[in-house]
C-alpha atoms as an extended CHARMM CRD file, in Angstrom:
* protein
*
       237  EXT
         1         1  MET       CA             -1.1080000000      -18.3570000000       -5.3760000000  PROA      1               0.0000000000
         2         2  LYS       CA             -4.8000000000      -18.9940000000       -5.9320000000  PROA      2               0.0000000000
         3         3  LEU       CA             -6.2840000000      -16.2240000000       -8.0680000000  PROA      3               0.0000000000
         4         4  PRO       CA             -9.1690000000      -14.3180000000       -6.4710000000  PROA      4               0.0000000000
         5         5  ASN       CA            -12.5800000000      -13.9330000000       -8.0570000000  PROA      5               0.0000000000
         6         6  PHE       CA            -12.5410000000      -10.3420000000       -9.3390000000  PROA      6               0.0000000000
         7         7  GLN       CA            -16.1540000000       -9.7640000000       -8.2430000000  PROA      7               0.0000000000
         8         8  ASP       CA            -15.1790000000      -10.5930000000       -4.6590000000  PROA      8               0.0000000000
         9         9  LEU       CA            -12.6380000000       -7.7480000000       -4.6580000000  PROA      9               0.0000000000
        10        10  ILE       CA            -15.0750000000       -4.9670000000       -5.5850000000  PROA      10              0.0000000000
        11        11  LEU       CA            -15.6350000000       -2.2490000000       -2.9720000000  PROA      11              0.0000000000
        12        12  PHE       CA            -17.3810000000        0.3470000000       -5.1720000000  PROA      12              0.0000000000
        13        13  GLU       CA            -18.7850000000        0.3200000000       -8.6840000000  PROA      13              0.0000000000
        14        14  ASP       CA            -20.7940000000        2.6340000000      -10.9330000000  PROA      14              0.0000000000
        15        15  GLU       CA            -21.0840000000        3.0380000000      -14.7070000000  PROA      15              0.0000000000
        16        16  ASP       CA            -17.5980000000        4.6240000000      -14.9430000000  PROA      16              0.0000000000
        17        17  TYR       CA            -15.4080000000        3.2380000000      -12.1620000000  PROA      17              0.0000000000
        18        18  VAL       CA            -14.7190000000        0.1010000000      -10.1940000000  PROA      18              0.0000000000
        19        19  VAL       CA            -12.6380000000        0.2990000000       -7.0180000000  PROA      19              0.0000000000
        20        20  ILE       CA            -11.2790000000       -2.9550000000       -5.6250000000  PROA      20              0.0000000000
        21        21  ASN       CA             -9.4620000000       -4.1480000000       -2.5210000000  PROA      21              0.0000000000
        22        22  LYS       CA             -6.2760000000       -5.3940000000       -4.1780000000  PROA      22              0.0000000000
        23        23  PRO       CA             -4.8490000000       -8.4870000000       -2.4930000000  PROA      23              0.0000000000
        24        24  PRO       CA             -1.1140000000       -8.6180000000       -1.7610000000  PROA      24              0.0000000000
        25        25  PHE       CA              1.2500000000      -10.5260000000       -4.0810000000  PROA      25              0.0000000000
        26        26  LEU       CA             -0.7090000000       -9.6390000000       -7.2270000000  PROA      26              0.0000000000
        27        27  ALA       CA              0.7240000000       -6.9740000000       -9.5510000000  PROA      27              0.0000000000
        28        28  THR       CA             -1.5020000000       -4.1550000000      -10.8380000000  PROA      28              0.0000000000
        29        29  LEU       CA             -0.1880000000       -4.3110000000      -14.4280000000  PROA      29              0.0000000000
        30        30  ASP       CA              2.0770000000       -6.5120000000      -16.5320000000  PROA      30              0.0000000000
        31        31  GLU       CA              5.5510000000       -6.6660000000      -15.0600000000  PROA      31              0.0000000000
        32        32  ARG       CA              8.7630000000       -6.5220000000      -17.0680000000  PROA      32              0.0000000000
        33        33  PHE       CA              8.6230000000      -10.2590000000      -17.5560000000  PROA      33              0.0000000000
        34        34  GLY       CA              5.0430000000      -10.5520000000      -18.8200000000  PROA      34              0.0000000000
        35        35  GLY       CA              2.6950000000      -13.4770000000      -18.6640000000  PROA      35              0.0000000000
        36        36  ALA       CA              1.9640000000      -13.5550000000      -14.9270000000  PROA      36              0.0000000000
        37        37  PRO       CA             -1.6280000000      -12.9020000000      -13.7960000000  PROA      37              0.0000000000
        38        38  ASN       CA             -2.3450000000       -9.3460000000      -12.6520000000  PROA      38              0.0000000000
        39        39  ILE       CA             -5.2630000000       -7.1360000000      -11.6610000000  PROA      39              0.0000000000
        40        40  LEU       CA             -5.7340000000       -5.5740000000      -15.0880000000  PROA      40              0.0000000000
        41        41  ARG       CA             -5.8970000000       -8.9860000000      -16.7980000000  PROA      41              0.0000000000
        42        42  LEU       CA             -8.4950000000      -10.1780000000      -14.2780000000  PROA      42              0.0000000000
        43        43  ALA       CA            -10.5000000000       -6.9720000000      -14.7700000000  PROA      43              0.0000000000
        44        44  ARG       CA            -10.4580000000       -7.3420000000      -18.5670000000  PROA      44              0.0000000000
        45        45  GLU       CA            -12.2100000000      -10.6780000000      -18.2500000000  PROA      45              0.0000000000
        46        46  GLN       CA            -15.1670000000       -8.6580000000      -16.9100000000  PROA      46              0.0000000000
        47        47  TYR       CA            -14.9390000000       -5.2830000000      -18.7070000000  PROA      47              0.0000000000
        48        48  ASP       CA            -13.7240000000       -4.5800000000      -22.2510000000  PROA      48              0.0000000000
        49        49  ASP       CA            -12.1930000000       -1.0830000000      -21.9710000000  PROA      49              0.0000000000
        50        50  VAL       CA            -11.0450000000       -1.1180000000      -18.3660000000  PROA      50              0.0000000000
        51        51  GLN       CA             -7.8000000000        0.6540000000      -17.4330000000  PROA      51              0.0000000000
        52        52  ALA       CA             -5.9520000000        1.0100000000      -14.1310000000  PROA      52              0.0000000000
        53        53  CYS       CA             -5.9110000000        4.6750000000      -13.0900000000  PROA      53              0.0000000000
        54        54  HSD       CA             -2.8740000000        4.2030000000      -10.8120000000  PROA      54              0.0000000000
        55        55  ARG       CA             -0.8830000000        1.3090000000       -9.4410000000  PROA      55              0.0000000000
        56        56  LEU       CA              0.0060000000       -0.2780000000       -6.1460000000  PROA      56              0.0000000000
        57        57  ASP       CA              3.2320000000       -2.1880000000       -5.5210000000  PROA      57              0.0000000000
        58        58  LYS       CA              2.7980000000       -5.9370000000       -5.8780000000  PROA      58              0.0000000000
        59        59  GLU       CA              3.0670000000       -6.5090000000       -2.1010000000  PROA      59              0.0000000000
        60        60  THR       CA              0.8170000000       -3.5760000000       -1.1760000000  PROA      60              0.0000000000
        61        61  SER       CA             -2.8540000000       -4.3420000000       -0.5410000000  PROA      61              0.0000000000
        62        62  GLY       CA             -5.8370000000       -2.0290000000       -0.6040000000  PROA      62              0.0000000000
        63        63  SER       CA             -7.9620000000        0.3970000000       -2.6050000000  PROA      63              0.0000000000
        64        64  LEU       CA             -7.2000000000        0.5140000000       -6.3250000000  PROA      64              0.0000000000
        65        65  ALA       CA             -9.3010000000        2.4170000000       -8.8780000000  PROA      65              0.0000000000
        66        66  LEU       CA             -9.9850000000        1.2550000000      -12.4120000000  PROA      66              0.0000000000
        67        67  ALA       CA            -11.8630000000        3.1570000000      -15.1240000000  PROA      67              0.0000000000
        68        68  LYS       CA            -14.3960000000        1.4180000000      -17.3660000000  PROA      68              0.0000000000
        69        69  ASN       CA            -14.1720000000        3.8590000000      -20.2820000000  PROA      69              0.0000000000
        70        70  PRO       CA            -11.6610000000        6.3350000000      -21.7770000000  PROA      70              0.0000000000
        71        71  ALA       CA            -13.4890000000        9.4480000000      -20.5200000000  PROA      71              0.0000000000
        72        72  ALA       CA            -13.5020000000        8.1390000000      -16.9490000000  PROA      72              0.0000000000
        73        73  TYR       CA             -9.8320000000        7.2130000000      -17.2200000000  PROA      73              0.0000000000
        74        74  ARG       CA             -8.8420000000       10.7180000000      -18.4170000000  PROA      74              0.0000000000
        75        75  HSD       CA            -10.9540000000       12.3330000000      -15.7000000000  PROA      75              0.0000000000
        76        76  LEU       CA             -9.2960000000       10.3960000000      -12.8630000000  PROA      76              0.0000000000
        77        77  ALA       CA             -5.8180000000       10.4760000000      -14.4220000000  PROA      77              0.0000000000
        78        78  MET       CA             -6.0150000000       14.2850000000      -14.4070000000  PROA      78              0.0000000000
        79        79  GLN       CA             -7.0080000000       14.2650000000      -10.7430000000  PROA      79              0.0000000000
        80        80  PHE       CA             -3.9460000000       12.1730000000       -9.9240000000  PROA      80              0.0000000000
        81        81  GLU       CA             -1.7620000000       14.5130000000      -11.9710000000  PROA      81              0.0000000000
        82        82  ASP       CA             -3.2080000000       17.5900000000      -10.2400000000  PROA      82              0.0000000000
        83        83  ARG       CA             -2.8380000000       15.9020000000       -6.8050000000  PROA      83              0.0000000000
        84        84  LYS       CA             -6.5570000000       16.0880000000       -6.1180000000  PROA      84              0.0000000000
        85        85  VAL       CA             -6.9480000000       12.4180000000       -5.2020000000  PROA      85              0.0000000000
        86        86  LYS       CA             -6.6730000000       11.7470000000       -1.4690000000  PROA      86              0.0000000000
        87        87  LYS       CA             -4.7970000000        8.5120000000       -0.7720000000  PROA      87              0.0000000000
        88        88  VAL       CA             -4.5190000000        7.2100000000        2.7840000000  PROA      88              0.0000000000
        89        89  TYR       CA             -2.2370000000        4.2950000000        3.6560000000  PROA      89              0.0000000000
        90        90  HSD       CA             -1.6650000000        2.3880000000        6.8760000000  PROA      90              0.0000000000
        91        91  ALA       CA              1.8200000000        1.0640000000        7.6270000000  PROA      91              0.0000000000
        92        92  ALA       CA              3.0440000000       -1.0780000000       10.5130000000  PROA      92              0.0000000000
        93        93  ALA       CA              6.4950000000        0.3100000000       11.2650000000  PROA      93              0.0000000000
        94        94  TRP       CA              9.4620000000       -0.5240000000       13.4330000000  PROA      94              0.0000000000
        95        95  GLY       CA             10.0200000000        1.6210000000       16.5130000000  PROA      95              0.0000000000
        96        96  VAL       CA              7.6770000000        3.6090000000       18.7530000000  PROA      96              0.0000000000
        97        97  HSD       CA              6.8480000000        6.9790000000       17.2090000000  PROA      97              0.0000000000
        98        98  ASP       CA              4.5460000000        9.8450000000       18.1030000000  PROA      98              0.0000000000
        99        99  TYR       CA              3.7600000000       11.8450000000       14.9710000000  PROA      99              0.0000000000
       100       100  GLU       CA              0.8990000000       14.3050000000       14.6060000000  PROA      100             0.0000000000
       101       101  GLY       CA              0.5740000000       15.8660000000       11.1760000000  PROA      101             0.0000000000
       102       102  LEU       CA              4.2730000000       15.4270000000       10.3950000000  PROA      102             0.0000000000
       103       103  ARG       CA              5.1710000000       16.6070000000        6.8750000000  PROA      103             0.0000000000
       104       104  VAL       CA              8.0630000000       14.8050000000        5.2000000000  PROA      104             0.0000000000
       105       105  GLU       CA              9.5700000000       16.5960000000        2.1920000000  PROA      105             0.0000000000
       106       106  ARG       CA             12.4360000000       14.6340000000        0.6720000000  PROA      106             0.0000000000
       107       107  SER       CA             13.0540000000       14.3390000000       -3.0810000000  PROA      107             0.0000000000
       108       108  ILE       CA             13.1870000000       10.9020000000       -4.6770000000  PROA      108             0.0000000000
       109       109  GLU       CA             14.8780000000        9.5120000000       -7.7640000000  PROA      109             0.0000000000
       110       110  THR       CA             14.4810000000        6.0690000000       -9.2790000000  PROA      110             0.0000000000
       111       111  THR       CA             17.5060000000        3.8720000000       -9.8710000000  PROA      111             0.0000000000
       112       112  THR       CA             17.9890000000        1.2910000000      -12.5870000000  PROA      112             0.0000000000
       113       113  LYS       CA             17.0960000000       -1.8380000000      -10.6000000000  PROA      113             0.0000000000
       114       114  GLY       CA             13.4840000000       -1.2100000000       -9.6120000000  PROA      114             0.0000000000
       115       115  LYS       CA             14.5500000000        0.7460000000       -6.5460000000  PROA      115             0.0000000000
       116       116  ALA       CA             14.3650000000        4.3820000000       -5.5880000000  PROA      116             0.0000000000
       117       117  ARG       CA             16.3660000000        6.5610000000       -3.2270000000  PROA      117             0.0000000000
       118       118  LEU       CA             16.2560000000        9.9290000000       -1.5410000000  PROA      118             0.0000000000
       119       119  ALA       CA             18.2650000000       12.3460000000       -3.6740000000  PROA      119             0.0000000000
       120       120  PHE       CA             18.7310000000       16.1020000000       -3.5550000000  PROA      120             0.0000000000
       121       121  LYS       CA             18.3210000000       16.2950000000       -7.3410000000  PROA      121             0.0000000000
       122       122  GLY       CA             15.3450000000       13.9030000000       -7.4380000000  PROA      122             0.0000000000
       123       123  LYS       CA             11.6820000000       14.7920000000       -7.9670000000  PROA      123             0.0000000000
       124       124  PRO       CA              9.9060000000       16.5660000000       -5.0870000000  PROA      124             0.0000000000
       125       125  ALA       CA              8.0270000000       14.1830000000       -2.7930000000  PROA      125             0.0000000000
       126       126  VAL       CA              5.7380000000       15.0220000000        0.1300000000  PROA      126             0.0000000000
       127       127  THR       CA              4.0920000000       12.6550000000        2.6390000000  PROA      127             0.0000000000
       128       128  LEU       CA              1.9600000000       13.5090000000        5.6820000000  PROA      128             0.0000000000
       129       129  VAL       CA              2.4460000000       11.0770000000        8.5710000000  PROA      129             0.0000000000
       130       130  ARG       CA              0.5930000000       10.6060000000       11.8550000000  PROA      130             0.0000000000
       131       131  THR       CA              0.5120000000        7.9430000000       14.5300000000  PROA      131             0.0000000000
       132       132  LEU       CA             -2.6350000000        5.8310000000       14.8030000000  PROA      132             0.0000000000
       133       133  GLU       CA             -1.5300000000        3.3700000000       17.5110000000  PROA      133             0.0000000000
       134       134  ALA       CA              1.7490000000        2.7740000000       19.3450000000  PROA      134             0.0000000000
       135       135  TYR       CA              2.7730000000       -0.6590000000       20.6310000000  PROA      135             0.0000000000
       136       136  ALA       CA              5.6810000000       -2.0980000000       22.6080000000  PROA      136             0.0000000000
       137       137  LYS       CA              8.1980000000       -1.9520000000       19.7570000000  PROA      137             0.0000000000
       138       138  HSD       CA              6.1410000000       -0.8830000000       16.7460000000  PROA      138             0.0000000000
       139       139  THR       CA              3.7330000000        1.8010000000       15.5360000000  PROA      139             0.0000000000
       140       140  LEU       CA              0.7160000000        1.7960000000       13.2240000000  PROA      140             0.0000000000
       141       141  LEU       CA              1.0790000000        4.8840000000       11.0520000000  PROA      141             0.0000000000
       142       142  GLU       CA             -1.2810000000        6.7190000000        8.7250000000  PROA      142             0.0000000000
       143       143  CYS       CA              0.5150000000        8.0440000000        5.6390000000  PROA      143             0.0000000000
       144       144  GLN       CA             -0.9630000000       10.4180000000        3.1080000000  PROA      144             0.0000000000
       145       145  PRO       CA              1.2570000000       10.8440000000        0.0370000000  PROA      145             0.0000000000
       146       146  ILE       CA              0.6670000000       14.2210000000       -1.6010000000  PROA      146             0.0000000000
       147       147  THR       CA              2.9010000000       13.2970000000       -4.5240000000  PROA      147             0.0000000000
       148       148  GLY       CA              3.0950000000        9.8680000000       -6.1390000000  PROA      148             0.0000000000
       149       149  ARG       CA              6.7460000000        8.8860000000       -6.4210000000  PROA      149             0.0000000000
       150       150  MET       CA              8.0080000000        5.3270000000       -6.6420000000  PROA      150             0.0000000000
       151       151  HSD       CA              8.2460000000        3.6900000000       -3.1910000000  PROA      151             0.0000000000
       152       152  GLN       CA              7.5680000000        7.1080000000       -1.6390000000  PROA      152             0.0000000000
       153       153  ILE       CA              5.9990000000        6.0210000000        1.6660000000  PROA      153             0.0000000000
       154       154  ARG       CA              8.5710000000        3.2800000000        2.1490000000  PROA      154             0.0000000000
       155       155  LEU       CA             11.4720000000        5.6840000000        1.5990000000  PROA      155             0.0000000000
       156       156  HSD       CA             10.0300000000        8.5050000000        3.7000000000  PROA      156             0.0000000000
       157       157  LEU       CA              9.3450000000        6.1880000000        6.6480000000  PROA      157             0.0000000000
       158       158  ALA       CA             12.8660000000        4.7740000000        6.3630000000  PROA      158             0.0000000000
       159       159  TYR       CA             14.1300000000        8.3850000000        6.4650000000  PROA      159             0.0000000000
       160       160  LEU       CA             12.1720000000        8.8970000000        9.7130000000  PROA      160             0.0000000000
       161       161  GLN       CA             13.8470000000        5.7550000000       11.1070000000  PROA      161             0.0000000000
       162       162  ALA       CA             10.4240000000        4.1180000000       11.1070000000  PROA      162             0.0000000000
       163       163  PRO       CA             10.9230000000        1.5210000000        8.3590000000  PROA      163             0.0000000000
       164       164  ILE       CA              7.9720000000       -0.6890000000        7.4760000000  PROA      164             0.0000000000
       165       165  ILE       CA              7.8820000000       -4.2050000000        8.9480000000  PROA      165             0.0000000000
       166       166  GLY       CA              9.0940000000       -6.6520000000        6.3110000000  PROA      166             0.0000000000
       167       167  ASP       CA             10.4610000000       -3.9670000000        3.9730000000  PROA      167             0.0000000000
       168       168  ASN       CA             13.9140000000       -5.4870000000        3.6360000000  PROA      168             0.0000000000
       169       169  MET       CA             14.6950000000       -3.2460000000        0.6530000000  PROA      169             0.0000000000
       170       170  TYR       CA             14.5080000000       -0.0830000000        2.7770000000  PROA      170             0.0000000000
       171       171  GLY       CA             15.7060000000       -1.1530000000        6.1990000000  PROA      171             0.0000000000
       172       172  GLY       CA             12.5630000000       -2.7600000000        7.6000000000  PROA      172             0.0000000000
       173       173  GLU       CA             13.4260000000       -6.1320000000        9.0960000000  PROA      173             0.0000000000
       174       174  ASP       CA             11.0630000000       -9.0890000000        9.2220000000  PROA      174             0.0000000000
       175       175  PHE       CA              8.9520000000       -9.3920000000       12.3620000000  PROA      175             0.0000000000
       176       176  TYR       CA              9.0820000000      -12.6310000000       14.3580000000  PROA      176             0.0000000000
       177       177  LEU       CA              6.5830000000      -13.3570000000       17.1140000000  PROA      177             0.0000000000
       178       178  SER       CA              9.4230000000      -14.6540000000       19.3200000000  PROA      178             0.0000000000
       179       179  SER       CA             10.6960000000      -11.0450000000       19.5810000000  PROA      179             0.0000000000
       180       180  LEU       CA              7.6090000000      -10.1750000000       21.6670000000  PROA      180             0.0000000000
       181       181  LYS       CA              6.4610000000      -13.4740000000       23.1380000000  PROA      181             0.0000000000
       182       182  ARG       CA              8.6860000000      -14.6510000000       25.9940000000  PROA      182             0.0000000000
       183       183  LYS       CA              7.4990000000      -18.2420000000       26.0260000000  PROA      183             0.0000000000
       184       184  PHE       CA              7.6520000000      -18.8310000000       22.3110000000  PROA      184             0.0000000000
       185       185  ASN       CA              8.5030000000      -22.4330000000       21.5240000000  PROA      185             0.0000000000
       186       186  MET       CA              9.0810000000      -23.9080000000       18.1040000000  PROA      186             0.0000000000
       187       187  LYS       CA              8.7130000000      -27.5910000000       17.3750000000  PROA      187             0.0000000000
       188       188  GLU       CA             12.0770000000      -29.2750000000       17.1610000000  PROA      188             0.0000000000
       189       189  GLY       CA             13.5890000000      -28.9950000000       13.7000000000  PROA      189             0.0000000000
       190       190  GLU       CA             11.2470000000      -26.1800000000       12.6370000000  PROA      190             0.0000000000
       191       191  GLU       CA             12.4460000000      -22.7100000000       11.7360000000  PROA      191             0.0000000000
       192       192  GLU       CA             10.4080000000      -19.6780000000       12.7500000000  PROA      192             0.0000000000
       193       193  GLN       CA              8.7960000000      -17.9070000000        9.7960000000  PROA      193             0.0000000000
       194       194  PRO       CA              8.2780000000      -14.1370000000        9.4970000000  PROA      194             0.0000000000
       195       195  PHE       CA              4.8620000000      -13.1840000000       10.9050000000  PROA      195             0.0000000000
       196       196  ILE       CA              3.9240000000      -11.3910000000        7.6720000000  PROA      196             0.0000000000
       197       197  LYS       CA              5.5200000000      -12.4170000000        4.3920000000  PROA      197             0.0000000000
       198       198  ARG       CA              5.5400000000       -8.9620000000        2.7620000000  PROA      198             0.0000000000
       199       199  PHE       CA              6.0690000000       -5.3630000000        3.7760000000  PROA      199             0.0000000000
       200       200  ALA       CA              3.1690000000       -4.2190000000        5.9550000000  PROA      200             0.0000000000
       201       201  LEU       CA              1.6180000000       -1.4560000000        3.8340000000  PROA      201             0.0000000000
       202       202  HSD       CA             -2.1000000000       -1.1570000000        3.0350000000  PROA      202             0.0000000000
       203       203  ALA       CA             -3.9660000000        1.4460000000        0.9460000000  PROA      203             0.0000000000
       204       204  ALA       CA             -6.7650000000        2.1030000000        3.4280000000  PROA      204             0.0000000000
       205       205  SER       CA             -8.8560000000        4.6010000000        1.4520000000  PROA      205             0.0000000000
       206       206  LEU       CA             -9.1540000000        6.5660000000       -1.7690000000  PROA      206             0.0000000000
       207       207  THR       CA            -11.1390000000        9.7840000000       -2.3460000000  PROA      207             0.0000000000
       208       208  PHE       CA            -11.7770000000       11.1730000000       -5.8200000000  PROA      208             0.0000000000
       209       209  ALA       CA            -14.4090000000       12.9960000000       -7.9020000000  PROA      209             0.0000000000
       210       210  LYS       CA            -16.6930000000       11.1160000000      -10.2870000000  PROA      210             0.0000000000
       211       211  LEU       CA            -17.4570000000       12.5200000000      -13.7550000000  PROA      211             0.0000000000
       212       212  ASN       CA            -20.4430000000       14.4520000000      -12.3720000000  PROA      212             0.0000000000
       213       213  GLY       CA            -18.1810000000       16.1360000000       -9.7820000000  PROA      213             0.0000000000
       214       214  GLU       CA            -19.5560000000       14.1480000000       -6.8520000000  PROA      214             0.0000000000
       215       215  SER       CA            -16.8620000000       13.0930000000       -4.3840000000  PROA      215             0.0000000000
       216       216  VAL       CA            -16.5690000000        9.4430000000       -3.4050000000  PROA      216             0.0000000000
       217       217  THR       CA            -14.4720000000        7.8850000000       -0.6310000000  PROA      217             0.0000000000
       218       218  VAL       CA            -13.8240000000        4.1550000000       -0.7490000000  PROA      218             0.0000000000
       219       219  GLU       CA            -12.3860000000        2.3990000000        2.3080000000  PROA      219             0.0000000000
       220       220  ALA       CA            -10.6180000000       -0.9490000000        2.0370000000  PROA      220             0.0000000000
       221       221  PRO       CA            -10.6750000000       -3.3700000000        4.9960000000  PROA      221             0.0000000000
       222       222  TYR       CA             -7.3710000000       -4.9580000000        6.0110000000  PROA      222             0.0000000000
       223       223  PRO       CA             -6.5710000000       -8.3020000000        4.4000000000  PROA      223             0.0000000000
       224       224  LYS       CA             -6.0990000000      -11.1900000000        6.8170000000  PROA      224             0.0000000000
       225       225  ASP       CA             -2.2810000000      -10.9920000000        7.1070000000  PROA      225             0.0000000000
       226       226  PHE       CA             -2.2830000000       -7.2560000000        7.9270000000  PROA      226             0.0000000000
       227       227  ARG       CA             -5.2800000000       -7.5270000000       10.2670000000  PROA      227             0.0000000000
       228       228  VAL       CA             -3.7410000000      -10.3940000000       12.2630000000  PROA      228             0.0000000000
       229       229  LEU       CA             -0.4230000000       -8.5080000000       12.4750000000  PROA      229             0.0000000000
       230       230  VAL       CA             -2.1190000000       -5.4110000000       13.9340000000  PROA      230             0.0000000000
       231       231  GLU       CA             -4.2160000000       -7.5060000000       16.3440000000  PROA      231             0.0000000000
       232       232  THR       CA             -1.0630000000       -9.2730000000       17.5320000000  PROA      232             0.0000000000
       233       233  LEU       CA              0.8930000000       -6.0430000000       18.0310000000  PROA      233             0.0000000000
       234       234  ARG       CA             -2.0290000000       -4.6170000000       20.0350000000  PROA      234             0.0000000000
       235       235  GLN       CA             -1.6060000000       -7.4060000000       22.5620000000  PROA      235             0.0000000000
       236       236  TYR       CA              1.8300000000       -5.9960000000       23.4190000000  PROA      236             0.0000000000
       237       237  GLN       CA              1.0640000000       -2.2990000000       23.9080000000  PROA      237             0.0000000000
């Protein structure tokens, strides 16, 4: 993939923090097999002491906060630990669902292979879920994780039988336009590709307190693949 210009990703910046709109398919930090480009490496080309205050899954797009100095990092890390940061995600899910302020409380434990699962003896996990828009066979959901467990939103939506489009790991099948479009014709010899080549999850906004106590909310516009998916689903309401 072509690496983005870090400056083009910036949504908010002051002397302590920089919040970016993370593109999909780019990891936040070094992965187990290091060497691949990631957000932190790109950021360190611009700022010496920058640290990621949290992380988004590689396929997840959206608002990601980085701290420019150790004091700012500690300040925001404590807010995450104390669950004072408001994180809002949008997910395009399978099925038609009508949720209004639904609270999902299901404990989660991580397994050895980079996966997680719902488990009675896992760590407590809470997600608030509400419907934003319902379509013919899918729903755009707003998810607010109160805790920050691995793959929490993906697991909780799978539990609700509303798995995320493209989330093959947790029961969300790929979405093909032919499933909605009656007169969908492929060229001979071509195979239809999934409409979106990742799971459809986007970190839409982030609210936290700066060092002076002032609250800031940063909203991240949809990247092209997520935006076109939602626009397409809207045509089949």
